[in-house]
TILOTI-437282 format. One record per residue (C-alpha): residue number from 1; residue in three letters; x, z, y. Coordinates in steps of 0.1 Angstrom, whole numbers, plus 5000, padded with zeros to 4 digits. Last residue first. Example, Ala and Ser with C-alpha at 12.3 -4.5 7.8 and 13.67 -1.06 7.14 Angstrom:
TILOTI-437282
BAMI   nr  rest     u     w     v
BAMI    2   ser  5137  5071  4989
BAMI    1   ala  5123  5078  4955
***
This chain:
TILOTI-437282
BAMI   nr  rest     u     w     v
BAMI  100   asp  9752  7410  0314
BAMI   99   arg  9735  7402  0346
BAMI   98   pro  9698  7402  0350
BAMI   97   ala  9684  7374  0372
BAMI   96   asp  9673  7385  0407
BAMI   95   asp  9701  7366  0425
BAMI   94   arg  9694  7334  0405
BAMI   93   arg  9657  7337  0412
BAMI   92   gln  9664  7343  0449
BAMI   91   arg  9687  7312  0450
BAMI   90   arg  9661  7290  0433
BAMI   89   gly  9633  7304  0456
BAMI   88   arg  9655  7296  0487
BAMI   87   trp  9663  7261  0475
BAMI   86   tyr  9626  7254  0468
BAMI   85   gly  9615  7268  0501
BAMI   84   leu  9640  7247  0520
BAMI   83   ala  9630  7216  0501
BAMI   82   tyr  9593  7223  0507
BAMI   81   gly  9598  7229  0544
BAMI   80   val  9618  7197  0548
BAMI   79   ala  9592  7177  0530
BAMI   78   gly  9563  7193  0549
BAMI   77   ala  9581  7187  0582
BAMI   76   gly  9586  7150  0573
BAMI   75   ala  9549  7146  0563
BAMI   74   ala  9538  7163  0595
BAMI   73   ala  9560  7141  0616
BAMI   72   gln  9547  7109  0599
BAMI   71   val  9511  7122  0603
BAMI   70   gly  9517  7128  0640
BAMI   69   phe  9532  7093  0645
BAMI   68   leu  9502  7078  0627
BAMI   67   leu  9478  7097  0649
BAMI   66   ser  9498  7087  0681
BAMI   65   glu  9495  7051  0671
BAMI   64   ile  9458  7056  0664
BAMI   63   glu  9454  7070  0698
BAMI   62   gly  9474  7042  0714
BAMI   61   ser  9449  7017  0701
BAMI   60   pro  9446  6988  0676
BAMI   59   pro  9478  6997  0658
BAMI   58   lys  9504  6968  0658
BAMI   57   trp  9513  6954  0625
BAMI   56   leu  9545  6936  0614
BAMI   55   pro  9563  6945  0646
BAMI   54   ser  9585  6918  0661
BAMI   53   phe  9621  6912  0655
BAMI   52   trp  9650  6897  0674
BAMI   51   arg  9634  6904  0707
BAMI   50   his  9638  6879  0735
BAMI   49   tyr  9658  6885  0767
BAMI   48   gly  9652  6861  0796
BAMI   47   pro  9648  6888  0823
BAMI   46   gln  9681  6905  0814
BAMI   45   leu  9688  6937  0834
BAMI   44   thr  9652  6944  0844
BAMI   43   glu  9637  6934  0811
BAMI   42   ile  9663  6955  0793
BAMI   41   met  9654  6985  0815
BAMI   40   arg  9617  6980  0810
BAMI   39   thr  9622  6979  0772
BAMI   38   ala  9644  7010  0773
BAMI   37   gln  9618  7029  0792
BAMI   36   asp  9590  7019  0768
BAMI   35   asp  9611  7028  0738
BAMI   34   ser  9622  7061  0753
BAMI   33   gly  9586  7073  0756
BAMI   32   asp  9566  7071  0788
BAMI   31   phe  9554  7104  0802
BAMI   30   pro  9562  7098  0839
BAMI   29   his  9546  7063  0840
BAMI   28   asp  9542  7050  0875
BAMI   27   gly  9576  7060  0888
BAMI   26   thr  9591  7095  0886
BAMI   25   pro  9570  7126  0879
BAMI   24   thr  9589  7159  0884
BAMI   23   ile  9587  7180  0853
BAMI   22   leu  9591  7218  0858
BAMI   21   ala  9555  7228  0851
BAMI   20   leu  9552  7206  0820
BAMI   19   pro  9585  7220  0807
BAMI   18   leu  9573  7256  0813
BAMI   17   val  9539  7252  0797
BAMI   16   val  9548  7244  0761
BAMI   15   leu  9578  7266  0756
BAMI   14   gly  9561  7294  0776
BAMI   13   val  9531  7293  0753
BAMI   12   ala  9554  7297  0723
BAMI   11   gly  9573  7326  0740
BAMI   10   leu  9540  7343  0748
BAMI    9   gly  9530  7340  0712
BAMI    8   leu  9563  7354  0700
BAMI    7   leu  9560  7383  0725
BAMI    6   val  9525  7391  0712
BAMI    5   asn  9537  7390  0676
BAMI    4   gln  9567  7413  0684
BAMI    3   thr  9544  7437  0702
BAMI    2   arg  9521  7438  0671
BAMI    1   met  9550  7446  0648
***
C-alpha cells in the first residue's frame, strides 16, 4: 500500500512539473489565458472591433481575479463531488437493502 501511495505522489508531481518543463515560451506572455490570446488575435485581424458587452465589475487586481476563479472551481468541484457521493450512497443503500 505504501508503494502505491509513493507512486501516486510521484505521478502527481510529474503531472505538475512535466508540462512546465516541456513548455516553450512564445511571445511576451507565454502563460496568457485563452481570453487574452483571443483578444489579441481579434485586435490584430480587425483593429476597429468593439465589444458587444463589457464586464459589470472588474476585480481590482489579478490576484483577486485568480482567487475568485479558484473559489468558483472549488465550488464546482464540491458540487460534483457531492452529487457523485450522493448517487453512490443511494446505490449502495439500495444494494444493501434486504430482499424478500
